[in-house]
Every structure is written in structure tokens, then in C-alpha cells.
NUDREN-333136 format. One record per residue: z negated, y, x of N, C-alpha, C in turn; residue number from 1; residue in one letter. Coordinates in steps of 0.02 Angstrom, whole numbers. Layout:
N
      n.w      n.v      n.u     ca.w     ca.v     ca.u      c.w      c.v      c.u   num   residu
        Z        Y        X        Z        Y        X        Z        Y        X   NUM        a
...
//
This chain:
364
      n.w      n.v      n.u     ca.w     ca.v     ca.u      c.w      c.v      c.u   num   residu
     -363    -1357    -1039     -323    -1308    -1075     -363    -1244    -1088     1        m
     -428    -1254    -1104     -470    -1196    -1118     -476    -1152    -1056     2        h
     -487    -1183     -998     -493    -1144     -936     -427    -1110     -919     3        n
     -370    -1145     -933     -305    -1115     -921     -295    -1053     -963     4        q
     -314    -1055    -1026     -308     -997    -1070     -353     -941    -1046     5        m
     -413     -957    -1023     -458     -906     -998     -429     -870     -937     6        n
     -393     -908     -894     -362     -876     -836     -306     -830     -858     7        r
     -267     -852     -908     -214     -810     -934     -243     -747     -966     8        i
     -298     -754    -1003     -331     -695    -1031     -357     -650     -975     9        y
     -377     -681     -920     -399     -642     -862     -342     -600     -834    10        g
     -282     -628     -833     -223     -590     -811     -209     -532     -859    11        f
     -216     -545     -925     -205     -492     -974     -257     -437     -966    12        d
     -319     -456     -953     -372     -407     -942     -358     -365     -880    13        t
     -335     -397     -827     -317     -361     -766     -260     -312     -779    14        a
     -214     -332     -822     -158     -288     -840     -184     -227     -877    15        r
     -234     -236     -920     -263     -180     -956     -299     -133     -908    16        a
     -336     -161     -860     -369     -120     -809     -318      -80     -771    17        v
     -261     -112     -755     -208      -77     -719     -178      -21     -761    18        a
     -173      -31     -827     -148       22     -871     -192       83     -866    19        i
     -258       71     -870     -305      128     -866     -297      164     -800    20        l
     -294      127     -745     -286      159     -680     -221      196     -674    21        g
     -167      167     -700     -101      198     -697     -101      263     -736    22        m
     -130      263     -795     -131      323     -837     -171      379     -803    23        v
     -227      362     -773     -268      412     -737     -226      445     -682    24        i
     -193      403     -642     -154      429     -586      -95      471     -611    25        v
      -59      445     -660        0      481     -684      -18      547     -718    26        n
      -72      547     -757      -92      609     -790     -120      659     -740    27        y
     -153      634     -690     -179      678     -638     -121      715     -603    28        k
      -68      679     -588      -11      708     -553       31      751     -600    29        i
       48      722     -658       93      756     -705       63      820     -735    30        a
       -3      820     -743      -37      878     -772      -62      926     -718    31        l
      -40      914     -656      -57      959     -600     -132      969     -594    32        n
     -170      915     -604     -242      920     -599     -263      934     -528    33        a
     -305      983     -519     -329     1000     -452     -377      947     -427    34        t
     -384      942     -362     -430      893     -334     -497      926     -316    35        e
     -511      980     -350     -576     1013     -341     -624      985     -393    36        e
     -685      969     -372     -734      941     -418     -780      895     -381    37        g
     -814      852     -418     -860      805     -387     -824      761     -337    38        d
     -855      752     -279     -823      715     -225     -808      643     -246    39        a
     -853      613     -285     -843      543     -305     -783      536     -351    40        w
     -772      586     -394     -715      584     -440     -649      593     -402    41        l
     -650      638     -354     -590      648     -313     -574      584     -275    42        v
     -625      553     -246     -615      491     -208     -590      435     -254    43        y
     -620      429     -313     -602      377     -360     -529      383     -383    44        f
     -509      443     -402     -440      453     -427     -389      446     -370    45        t
     -409      466     -310     -364      459     -252     -355      386     -234    46        t
     -410      349     -237     -408      277     -221     -363      238     -268    47        l
     -358      262     -330     -317      227     -380     -242      235     -368    48        l
     -223      286     -330     -151      301     -321     -115      241     -290    49        e
      -65      217     -326      -25      162     -301      -56       94     -309    50        g
     -120       91     -327     -154       26     -331     -148       -7     -399    51        r
     -150       34     -452     -141        7     -519      -71      -23     -526    52        a
      -21       12     -502       48      -13     -505       55      -77     -464    53        s
       20      -81     -409       22     -142     -368       -4     -202     -407    54        a
      -57     -191     -446      -84     -245     -488      -31     -269     -537    55        v
        5     -222     -569       58     -240     -616      110     -285     -583    56        f
      133     -265     -524      187     -302     -491      164     -371     -468    57        v
      103     -375     -443       75     -440     -422       68     -486     -483    58        i
       45     -458     -539       40     -498     -600      108     -521     -624    59        l
      160     -480     -613      227     -501     -631      248     -562     -589    60        a
      231     -561     -525      246     -618     -482      209     -680     -504    61        g
      146     -673     -522      107     -730     -548      140     -756     -612    62        i
      162     -710     -655      194     -730     -717      258     -770     -705    63        g
      298     -749     -657      359     -786     -641      343     -857     -619    64        i
      292     -864     -576      273     -930     -552      249     -975     -609    65        t
      206     -947     -653      181     -987     -709      237    -1006     -757    66        l
      283     -959     -769      337     -970     -816      387    -1021     -790    67        m
      395    -1025     -725      446    -1069     -695      417    -1129     -658    68        t
      354    -1145     -673      320    -1199     -637      359    -1265     -645    69        r
      380    -1280     -706      416    -1341     -719      482    -1343     -680    70        k
      515    -1286     -676      578    -1281     -638      566    -1296     -565    71        v
      514    -1265     -537      501    -1273     -465      483    -1345     -449    72        r
      444    -1377     -491      423    -1446     -477      480    -1495     -486    73        l
      524    -1482     -534      579    -1529     -548      638    -1519     -500    74        s
      646    -1456     -475      703    -1439     -433      769    -1454     -469    75        q
      769    -1447     -535      828    -1460     -575      872    -1398     -576    76        d
      935    -1404     -555      980    -1347     -550      995    -1315     -617    77        d
      999    -1355     -669     1013    -1328     -736      955    -1286     -761    78        v
      894    -1312     -753      834    -1275     -772      827    -1211     -730    79        l
      843    -1217     -666      838    -1159     -621      885    -1104     -643    80        l
      947    -1122     -658      996    -1072     -681      973    -1039     -746    81        k
      947    -1079     -792      923    -1052     -855      865    -1004     -845    82        s
      818    -1021     -800      761     -978     -787      783     -912     -756    83        a
      830     -916     -711      855     -854     -679      889     -809     -730    84        r
      929     -838     -773      963     -798     -823      913     -764     -869    85        i
      860     -800     -887      808     -771     -929      775     -711     -895    86        q
      761     -718     -831      731     -663     -793      780     -605     -788    87        i
      844     -619     -776      894     -566     -769      901     -526     -834    88        w
      896     -561     -891      902     -526     -955      843     -478     -965    89        k
      784     -500     -946      726     -455     -951      734     -397     -902    90        r
      762     -411     -844      773     -358     -795      822     -306     -822    91        s
      873     -329     -856      923     -284     -885      892     -238     -937    92        l
      848     -266     -978      814     -226    -1029      769     -173     -995    93        f
      730     -195     -945      685     -149     -911      723      -94     -874    94        l
      781     -112     -845      822      -62     -811      846      -10     -860    95        l
      871      -33     -918      894       14     -969      838       59     -994    96        g
      780       30    -1007      723       69    -1031      700      119     -979    97        l
      697       96     -916      676      141     -862      724      199     -853    98        g
      788      185     -856      838      239     -848      834      288     -907    99        m
      819      263     -966      810      306    -1025      751      353    -1014   100        l
      695      326     -989      637      368     -975      652      420     -921   101        l
      691      401     -872      711      448     -820      753      505     -849   102        l
      799      488     -893      840      538     -926      798      585     -970   103        l
      743      558     -995      698      599    -1037      650      642     -994   104        c
      653      633     -928      612      675     -884      555      641     -850   105        g
      547      575     -859      492      540     -826      512      519     -756   106        w
      497      563     -707      521      554     -639      487      497     -602   107        r
      426      479     -624      387      428     -588      396      359     -618   108        a
      450      347     -654      460      282     -687      458      225     -636   109        d
      427      170     -658      425      110     -615      469       54     -644   110        i
      489       60     -707      523        4     -740      591      -13     -708   111        l
      628       39     -687      693       23     -657      685      -10     -589   112        h
      631        7     -553      615      -29     -491      595     -101     -508   113        y
      552     -107     -557      525     -171     -580      581     -220     -596   114        y
      634     -193     -627      692     -235     -644      722     -267     -582   115        a
      729     -229     -529      758     -256     -468      710     -304     -432   116        f
      644     -290     -437      595     -338     -408      605     -407     -440   117        y
      613     -408     -506      620     -471     -542      683     -508     -521   118        l
      737     -471     -511      799     -502     -489      790     -534     -420   119        v
      758     -497     -375      744     -525     -308      700     -588     -314   120        v
      647     -582     -355      601     -638     -363      635     -700     -392   121        g
      686     -691     -433      719     -748     -465      752     -794     -414   122        s
      767     -768     -355      799     -809     -304      749     -847     -260   123        f
      684     -839     -277      632     -874     -239      592     -922     -282   124        f
      616     -935     -343      580     -979     -389      568    -1047     -358   125        i
      620    -1076     -330      615    -1145     -305      597    -1149     -231   126        e
      588    -1091     -199      573    -1091     -127      500    -1111     -114   127        k
      488    -1135      -55      421    -1157      -37      375    -1096      -27   128        s
      311    -1109      -29      262    -1055      -18      270    -1025       52   129        s
      288    -1068      100      298    -1043      169      356     -993      171   130        r
      410    -1009      136      467     -963      133      446     -897      101   131        v
      407     -900       48      383     -839       15      344     -795       64   132        l
      298     -826      101      256     -788      147      297     -758      204   133        v
      342     -798      233      383     -772      288      431     -717      265   134        w
      458     -725      206      502     -673      179      463     -609      166   135        t
      404     -616      138      359     -559      126      346     -522      192   136        l
      328     -560      243      312     -529      308      374     -494      338   137        c
      432     -526      330      494     -497      357      511     -432      323   138        a
      506     -430      256      521     -369      219      471     -315      236   139        i
      408     -333      244      356     -284      262      371     -255      331   140        l
      391     -299      378      407     -275      445      467     -229      446   141        g
      520     -249      410      580     -207      406      563     -139      375   142        i
      521     -139      325      502      -77      291      468      -28      339   143        s
      426      -56      383      391      -12      430      439       17      482   144        q
      488      -23      501      539        2      547      579       58      515   145        i
      597       49      451      635      100      415      596      166      412   146        l
      530      161      403      489      222      400      490      259      466   147        l
      502      223      521      503      254      587      571      282      606   148        l
      624      252      582      691      272      605      730      315      554   149        v
      709      314      491      744      354      440      702      413      417   150        l
      734      461      386      700      521      362      673      508      292   151        d
      607      499      288      575      482      225      578      540      175   152        y
      585      600      199      585      659      154      655      673      125   153        t
      706      637      147      774      651      124      779      644       48   154        w
      810      693       17      822      691      -55      768      725      -97   155        g
      709      735      -67      654      765     -104      655      841      -99   156        w
      626      874     -150      620      946     -147      560      964     -103   157        d
      548     1029      -96      494     1052      -51      425     1029      -74   158        a
      415     1022     -139      350     1002     -166      339      926     -162   159        s
      392      890     -146      390      817     -142      370      785     -209   160        f
      391      816     -263      379      789     -330      443      774     -367   161        q
      498      802     -346      562      791     -380      614      768     -330   162        n
      641      708     -343      693      680     -298      760      708     -322   163        f
      781      763     -290      839      801     -313      905      762     -308   164        e
      909      715     -261      971      678     -250      976      614     -292   165        a
      930      605     -339      926      541     -375      991      523     -410   166        f
     1023      571     -443     1081      557     -484     1147      556     -444   167        w
     1142      545     -379     1201      533     -338     1197      460     -315   168        t
     1254      431     -297     1256      361     -276     1211      349     -216   169        a
     1218      393     -165     1178      386     -104     1104      397     -119   170        t
     1090      447     -160     1021      462     -177      988      406     -216   171        g
     1024      378     -264      996      323     -304      979      263     -260   172        f
     1025      246     -215     1014      188     -171      955      201     -124   173        i
      953      261      -96      898      278      -51      831      276      -87   174        s
      829      305     -147      768      305     -187      747      235     -206   175        n
      795      193     -223      780      124     -244      756       81     -186   176        l
      787       89     -128      772       44      -73      720       70      -25   177        l
      715      136      -16      677      162       41      624      215       25   178        f
      644      270       -7      596      325      -11      584      351      -82   179        n
      589      307     -131      570      326     -199      495      316     -210   180        g
      474      321     -272      403      311     -288      381      239     -276   181        y
      425      191     -291      407      120     -283      467       82     -254   182        h
      488       98     -194      550       69     -167      545       -7     -155   183        p
      601      -40     -160      603     -113     -150      574     -131      -81   184        i
      592      -92      -30      561     -100       36      504      -51       42   185        f
      441      -71       35      417     -140       36      386     -165      -30   186        p
      395     -130      -86      358     -146     -147      372     -216     -173   187        w
      431     -244     -160      445     -311     -184      398     -362     -151   188        v
      366     -343      -97      316     -386      -65      259     -402     -113   189        c
      241     -354     -155      188     -366     -205      208     -422     -252   190        f
      272     -422     -273      296     -474     -318      294     -542     -284   191        l
      317     -545     -221      316     -608     -184      245     -632     -173   192        l
      200     -585     -160      129     -603     -153      103     -634     -218   193        l
      122     -604     -274      102     -630     -339      131     -700     -351   194        g
      193     -711     -332      223     -777     -340      186     -829     -298   195        m
      166     -809     -238      126     -854     -197       57     -866     -229   196        w
       26     -813     -252      -41     -818     -282      -40     -863     -344   197        l
       16     -860     -381       22     -902     -441       23     -976     -425   198        g
       38     -994     -363       39    -1064     -342      -29    -1088     -316   199        r
      -75    -1041     -307     -142    -1059     -283     -182    -1088     -341   200        v
     -222    -1137     -328     -262    -1169     -380     -321    -1123     -399   201        d
     -309    -1078     -445     -361    -1031     -465     -412    -1062     -511   202        l
     -403    -1126     -529     -455    -1163     -566     -515    -1175     -520   203        k
     -501    -1181     -456     -553    -1198     -407     -593    -1135     -390   204        d
     -657    -1135     -410     -699    -1076     -399     -711    -1063     -325   205        t
     -711    -1116     -285     -720    -1108     -212     -661    -1070     -182   206        l
     -600    -1089     -204     -540    -1054     -179     -542     -981     -201   207        i
     -562     -969     -263     -566     -899     -287     -618     -860     -247   208        r
     -673     -892     -232     -725     -858     -193     -700     -840     -123   209        k
     -664     -887      -92     -636     -873      -25     -586     -817      -28   210        k
     -544     -817      -79     -494     -764      -87     -529     -696      -96   211        l
     -580     -695     -137     -616     -633     -151     -650     -606      -88   212        a
     -683     -651      -52     -718     -629        9     -667     -604       61   213        i
     -611     -641       67     -559     -620      114     -529     -553       95   214        g
     -518     -543       30     -489     -479        7     -538     -421       17   215        a
     -601     -434        5     -652     -381       14     -658     -362       87   216        l
     -662     -412      130     -666     -398      202     -602     -363      226   217        i
     -545     -386      201     -482     -355      220     -479     -283      199   218        g
     -500     -268      139     -500     -199      114     -544     -154      158   219        f
     -604     -176      172     -650     -136      213     -622     -125      283   220        v
     -596     -178      313     -569     -173      381     -508     -126      384   221        l
     -463     -134      336     -403      -92      336     -420      -19      326   222        v
     -465       -5      279     -485       65      267     -521       94      328   223        e
     -563       53      360     -599       75      420     -550       90      477   224        f
     -504       43      489     -454       52      543     -410      112      528   225        c
     -392      121      465     -351      178      446     -385      244      463   226        s
     -448      250      442     -486      311      456     -495      322      531   227        a
     -508      268      566     -520      272      639     -456      294      675   228        l
     -400      264      657     -337      280      690     -316      352      675   229        l
     -326      375      614     -309      444      598     -353      492      637   230        i
     -417      476      642     -465      520      676     -448      527      751   231        y
     -433      470      784     -422      472      856     -351      491      876   232        f
     -302      478      832     -233      493      850     -211      563      830   233        s
     -243      593      781     -221      658      756     -223      713      810   234        s
     -273      713      856     -271      765      908     -211      757      955   235        p
     -184      696      959     -129      683     1005      -61      693      971   236        v
      -53      664      911       13      666      878       15      713      818   237        i
      -42      741      802      -46      786      744      -69      750      681   238        g
     -105      785      638     -133      754      578      -79      728      531   239        l
      -26      766      523       27      746      475       59      679      495   240        e
       75      672      559      106      610      583       56      553      580   241        i
       -7      567      597      -59      515      595      -68      489      524   242        a
      -68      534      476      -75      512      406      -13      474      383   243        q
       45      496      405      108      462      388      106      389      412   244        y
       78      378      470       78      311      500       20      267      477   245        l
      -38      298      464      -99      258      456     -137      266      390   246        f
     -119      313      348     -157      322      286     -144      265      237   247        q
     -187      260      186     -180      205      137     -159      232       69   248        t
     -124      288       68      -94      313        6      -24      283       -2   249        k
        2      283      -63       65      248      -76      129      281      -50   250        p
      124      345      -32      183      379       -6      166      411       61   251        m
      194      385      116      240      329      119      203      262      115   252        p
      237      209       93      205      143       86      203      107      153   253        p
      158      130      197      155       98      263      115       34      261   254        n
      107        3      318       73      -62      323        1      -58      297   255        l
      -34       -4      313     -104        2      293     -111        7      217   256        f
      -65       45      186      -67       49      113      -53      -19       82   257        y
       -3      -54      105       16     -118       76      -41     -169       81   258        m
      -73     -171      139     -128     -218      148     -188     -199      105   259        l
     -207     -136      106     -265     -114       68     -254     -124       -7   260        s
     -195     -106      -32     -180     -114     -104     -176     -187     -125   261        s
     -151     -228      -81     -149     -300      -96     -219     -328     -104   262        s
     -263     -306      -60     -333     -330      -63     -368     -307     -127   263        c
     -361     -243     -145     -393     -218     -205     -362     -250     -268   264        t
     -298     -263     -267     -265     -295     -324     -292     -366     -334   265        a
     -297     -403     -279     -324     -472     -283     -395     -471     -309   266        i
     -436     -425     -284     -505     -419     -308     -508     -404     -383   267        l
     -465     -359     -405     -462     -341     -476     -444     -402     -519   268        t
     -392     -438     -499     -369     -495     -537     -421     -551     -539   269        i
     -451     -566     -481     -502     -618     -478     -564     -598     -518   270        l
     -582     -534     -516     -639     -511     -555     -628     -519     -629   271        g
     -567     -504     -652     -551     -510     -723     -549     -583     -745   272        c
     -525     -628     -702     -526     -699     -717     -598     -723     -723   273        i
     -641     -701     -677     -711     -720     -679     -744     -700     -745   274        y
     -732     -639     -766     -761     -614     -829     -734     -653     -889   275        l
     -669     -668     -887     -638     -702     -944     -664     -773     -953   276        s
     -691     -803     -900     -718     -871     -904     -791     -873     -924   277        e
     -822     -814     -932     -892     -811     -952     -895     -799    -1027   278        r
     -924     -846    -1063     -926     -841    -1137     -961     -777    -1159   279        s
    -1007     -752    -1119    -1044     -690    -1136     -997     -631    -1145   280        t
     -942     -631    -1106     -898     -573    -1106     -835     -582    -1149   281        f
     -823     -642    -1175     -758     -656    -1205     -744     -613    -1267   282        q
     -793     -605    -1311     -783     -563    -1370     -774     -490    -1349   283        n
     -813     -469    -1300     -809     -400    -1277     -742     -385    -1244   284        w
     -712     -437    -1213     -649     -427    -1177     -588     -430    -1222   285        l
     -595     -452    -1284     -537     -460    -1328     -494     -398    -1332   286        s
     -522     -338    -1342     -479     -278    -1345     -442     -266    -1279   287        p
     -474     -284    -1224     -440     -276    -1159     -382     -325    -1154   288        w
     -393     -387    -1177     -339     -437    -1176     -280     -414    -1217   289        v
     -294     -390    -1278     -240     -367    -1322     -203     -307    -1292   290        y
     -241     -263    -1260     -210     -205    -1228     -164     -226    -1171   291        t
     -186     -274    -1132     -145     -299    -1077      -82     -333    -1102   292        g
      -86     -366    -1160      -29     -401    -1188       25     -352    -1213   293        q
        4     -290    -1226       50     -238    -1250       63     -186    -1195   294        l
       61     -208    -1132       65     -162    -1075      129     -121    -1075   295        a
      185     -152    -1091      249     -116    -1089      250      -62    -1144   296        l
      225      -78    -1201      221      -29    -1256      177       30    -1236   297        t
      121       16    -1205       75       70    -1185      104      112    -1127   298        h
      144       80    -1085      177      119    -1032      222      172    -1062   299        y
      262      152    -1111      305      200    -1145      262      251    -1184   300        v
      209      227    -1215      165      270    -1254      132      324    -1213   301        g
      112      308    -1152       78      358    -1111      126      414    -1091   302        h
      191      397    -1085      241      449    -1072      251      493    -1134   303        f
      253      463    -1193      262      501    -1255      204      550    -1265   304        l
      142      528    -1251       85      574    -1257       90      630    -1206   305        l
      113      614    -1146      121      665    -1095      172      717    -1117   306        l
      225      695    -1150      275      741    -1176      245      788    -1228   307        t
      203      761    -1271      169      802    -1322      122      853    -1289   308        i
       87      831    -1237       41      876    -1202       80      934    -1171   309        l
      138      920    -1143      180      974    -1116      201     1022    -1170   310        y
      220      996    -1228      245     1038    -1282      191     1085    -1309   311        l
      127     1063    -1306       73     1105    -1332       40     1147    -1277   312        v
       68     1144    -1216       45     1188    -1163       -4     1159    -1114   313        g
      -17     1093    -1117      -63     1062    -1070      -24     1037    -1009   314        y
       -3     1082     -967       34     1063     -907       -5     1075     -843   315        s
      -60     1112     -847     -103     1124     -790     -176     1119     -813   316        d
     -210     1066     -791     -279     1055     -812     -322     1038     -752   317        v
     -387     1036     -763     -432     1015     -710     -432      939     -704   318        t
     -459      914     -650     -461      842     -638     -502      808     -692   319        l
     -558      839     -711     -601      810     -763     -563      803     -829   320        w
     -525      854     -847     -487      852     -910     -434      798     -908   321        i
     -400      792     -851     -348      740     -843     -377      670     -851   322        a
     -436      660     -821     -469      594     -827     -492      582     -899   323        v
     -519      635     -931     -541      629    -1000     -483      610    -1046   324        l
     -427      644    -1038     -367      629    -1079     -345      557    -1067   325        i
     -350      534    -1005     -330      466     -988     -373      415    -1024   326        s
     -439      426    -1025     -484      380    -1058     -474      382    -1134   327        f
     -461      441    -1161     -449      446    -1233     -385      408    -1252   328        l
     -333      415    -1211     -272      377    -1223     -286      303    -1221   329        f
     -324      281    -1171     -338      210    -1164     -378      183    -1223   330        f
     -427      221    -1246     -465      200    -1305     -419      194    -1366   331        l
     -373      242    -1373     -324      238    -1427     -279      177    -1420   332        g
     -261      161    -1357     -218      103    -1344     -255       38    -1362   333        a
     -319       35    -1346     -359      -24    -1362     -365      -33    -1438   334        m
     -376       22    -1474     -382       20    -1546     -316       -3    -1577   335        l
     -261       28    -1555     -195       10    -1580     -180      -64    -1567   336        f
     -196      -87    -1506     -181     -156    -1487     -221     -206    -1530   337        s
     -284     -190    -1541     -327     -234    -1580     -301     -241    -1652   338        s
     -280     -186    -1681     -253     -187    -1749     -185     -222    -1751   339        i
     -142     -203    -1704      -74     -231    -1703      -75     -307    -1695   340        w
     -118     -331    -1651     -119     -403    -1637     -146     -445    -1695   341        r
     -176     -413    -1744     -197     -449    -1804     -137     -471    -1846   342        r
      -82     -435    -1839      -23     -448    -1880       37     -473    -1841   343        f
       41     -455    -1777      100     -472    -1737       79     -503    -1671   344        y
      121     -548    -1646      106     -582    -1583      124     -539    -1523   345        k
      177     -498    -1530      201     -456    -1475      200     -383    -1494   346        r
      196     -340    -1443      198     -269    -1454      268     -247    -1473   347        g
      277     -185    -1497      342     -161    -1519      396     -164    -1465   348        p
      380     -140    -1405      430     -141    -1351      440     -212    -1326   349        i
      386     -251    -1322      392     -320    -1301      436     -360    -1350   350        e
      429     -345    -1414      471     -378    -1465      544     -359    -1456   351        f
      556     -294    -1442      625     -271    -1430      656     -307    -1370   352        m
      617     -315    -1317      643     -349    -1258      662     -421    -1274   353        m
      619     -455    -1311      633     -525    -1329      694     -529    -1376   354        r
      698     -481    -1423      753     -481    -1471      820     -469    -1436   355        k
      821     -422    -1389      883     -407    -1353      904     -466    -1309   356        m
      855     -501    -1282      871     -561    -1242      903     -614    -1287   357        s
      879     -620    -1349      907     -668    -1396      978     -649    -1415   358        s
      991     -583    -1421     1058     -559    -1437     1107     -578    -1381   359        v
     1084     -569    -1319     1127     -586    -1262     1141     -661    -1261   360        i
     1089     -701    -1279     1099     -774    -1283     1154     -792    -1332   361        d
     1153     -759    -1391     1202     -774    -1443     1273     -755    -1420   362        k
     1277     -698    -1385     1342     -675    -1361     1370     -723    -1309   363        e
     1325     -753    -1270     1348     -800    -1219     1370     -866    -1251   364        q
//
């Protein structure tokens, strides 16, 4: 039981790490931070793009597997239906919250996408690991075909920062499925990967070591192949098309990005589990664990701070300032989480989600 709790704390710690990465990326983009500065900082912030969010989605998949383990093993239809309804209720809350943030001006919201990932994942609770892997591969393959045959720029403005067609039926569907910030094709693959990963015996240090080595080698190989393909193909097809096909940035979410981000996410999660199992780090990690447990609250909080920054005139800053603001927010989030968790088990937004789910239960 002790090792099980340490692994769960490891997931919470990984969620906190993802929060920090997400805030850095979002503040860098939203505050129009220039990419001029130290090369290592530019590389670091660029590498984070799309990867912190991938960690979140993979952790959500792991969470679904852990939460529904009894259902999957029993194959009981009544338990399965109950588990699905529970997931759908959470999805409904996240969809509503995400749409509210969008209405308030947060164009890069992930919550409304997240809601649909969970709905998709709910239909794979009882499926075998083989089905999960084959479905993941099929969705990934279809996504790459879509990138080749459809216009990825449709609906976007010239700056590629505002999806102008979002509030139309066609635009919403296109954004959700294909060319939004985190489209279902292929982002739901991260959730399915997490569901598969949740079934792996992470108690076994040998299995974790193999996963870590495989992820590290995979990351290096994918990044190397990406750079090589861009270098040799750009004189033939042009740099823009070469980057579209082979780069490892999240837009467009091509095969190279999906593979590279999956590898770095697995490394992050395994690293956090490793630290959480070391008694030397457990006290030091407590604020990180609490911060990860309040991830949804901090997601909303980082948007509220961004709104305040806009109101006081901080809409164009240097990369260093954007990163500094991100770390200051994260330190504040850690302090808030540590104090809040002394009195309450769940964060404010997490409590609201649970409360609204209970209300729906009563109505049913």
C-alpha cells in the first residue's frame, strides 16, 4: 500500500511539473514574448510547447485505468455503466468550464478538448491492452492522412493565433477534431497511451527502467530523424513544408511530434515516480504533490493572473520576463496548495466538479 501511494504521489508530482511547463508555454505565447535571448532558454521554452499538456492527458488516461481497475477485471456491465456515467459527468463539467474560459477570451483552452478525450476513453475501459494499442495506432495514422489531404490553416487568421471560425458549427467541429490547439485527432492518442500505461506494472523497477530507456532512446532518435529529414528535404520541398511534415512542435501534431512528446511525457512521469519513492525527497516533494492535486484550480488561476497582467499593461514582454512571471505564479500556486491542503482535501474547482456530479446523481 505504501508503494502504491508513492506511485500516486509520483503522478501528482508529474502533474505539478506539467503545470509549470504549461504556464511557461502559455505565458510565453499570450504575453507575446520574443524568442530573442540566450539560446538555451529559447530551446528550453520551445521544447516545452505541447509537451506539458501531453503529460496532463497521459496522466488522465492513467487515472481512468486506476479508477476503473475493478470494473475492467470484473467485466461487470452494471459497474461499467456506472463508471462511464461518472466519467461523462466530469466531462460535462470540464466542457462547461472550458467553454466559459473561451467566452472570457482564453483561446488556448484545453478543458473542452479534455472533456471529449474522457468520453472517448470511457468506451475503452473494458477493452484489452491490444485493442488500446491498435486503436491508438489507427487514430494516429488517420490523423497523419488528414494533415496531408485537408487544409490545416482553415479557420485561422493570418497570425495563426486566433481561430476565427470557432463559433460556427463547421468551425467548432474542425477545431475539435482536426486543426485546433489540441484536436481529438490525434491528441486522444495520449489518453489511450495513458490508459495502456496504467495497466503496466509500475511497481516493477525493471519494467520502469526498460520503459525509461526506451523512451529516452525514442526521444533522441525521433528528434535526430526530424532534424535530418528537415535538413535534407527542405531544399527539395521547401522549408515550410518540411517543417509541416517533420518538425516536433505541436502545431501541426504530426507523427514526429506525437512520438517525441510521448517519450518525454513517459520520462517525466517515471522520473517523478522514482523521486516519490525515495524517502530523501518525500518531504521536499510534498508541495509539488499538493500542487498537482489542485491542477484544475491552478489551470483556471493561471488564466485569471494572465487577465490581470493584460489589464495592467503586460501584454508584450521579453522571454525572460515571461519565464520569471511563470515561476512566480508557480511558487504562489505551491504556497496556496500547501496551505489549502491543511484544511481541505480538494481544491476549489475540484470540489465544485465533485459537487456538481453529486447534484446530477440526485437528479437522476
